[in-house]
Structure formats: structure tokens, C-alpha cells
N, C-alpha and C positions, 0 to 999 in steps of 0.2 A: 788434453787430459780426458779421461772417461768420466763424463758427468751426465747423469740422466737428464733428459730433456724436460721431464715434468715429475712431480711427486708421485710416488707409488702409493695407491690408496691402501688403507688398512685391510680391506677385504682382499685385494689382490695379493698383498704380502702374506696374509694368514692362509689364504688358499694355497699358495705356493709352498709354504712351510708346513702344511697340514700333515704330510706323510712322514715328517721327521720324528714324530713322537715314538711310534713303534713300540715294540716290547722292551721292557726294561731288564727282564731276566731272560735267560735262555729257555727256549720252549722245551718242555719235558712231556713225553708221552709214554704209554705202556706198550711194549712190544708184544709179539705173539706168545711169548713165554710168561707174560704177566710181570715183567721186570721193568721198572721205570728207567728210561734212558734219554739222554739229551740228544738233540739232532747232531748228526755227523760225529758221534762218539761211540766207542765200544761199550756195551752194556756190562753190568756187574757180573753177569754169568759168562762173559767172554764171547758173546755173539754180536755180529754186526751184519745187518741186512739179511737176517735169517740164517747166517752161516756161522759156524764155530771158528773163530779166528785166533783166540787166545785161550789157553787152558784156564778154567775158572779157579779163583782163589779159594 
């Protein structure tokens, strides 16, 4: 069986798990047109990565 040879200290455990917190919500930024957009999503004005990909609503 896979059993640890010794107890893992609280510090080692918390250090290992420190990066798991991260962002709870999707990162939102303003693109060059002044429209808020989520990462890897098409903006409300139909642009993606500076190019018009969908006709705006």
C-alpha cells in the first residue's frame, strides 16, 4: 500500500496547496474599444483579439 513514511508538516502541506486558491471569478478586462470582456470570450461588440468576428447585436 502507498503509505507515507512520515507525517507531512502543516507548513509543507500549506505551501504545496498555496496556489490552489486562485481567482474565484473569471478575469474581466477592458479591450481597446472600451468594452469589458472575459478572457477567451467574444466581446459584446463582436470583437475578439482586435478583429470583428461576429456582427454586433
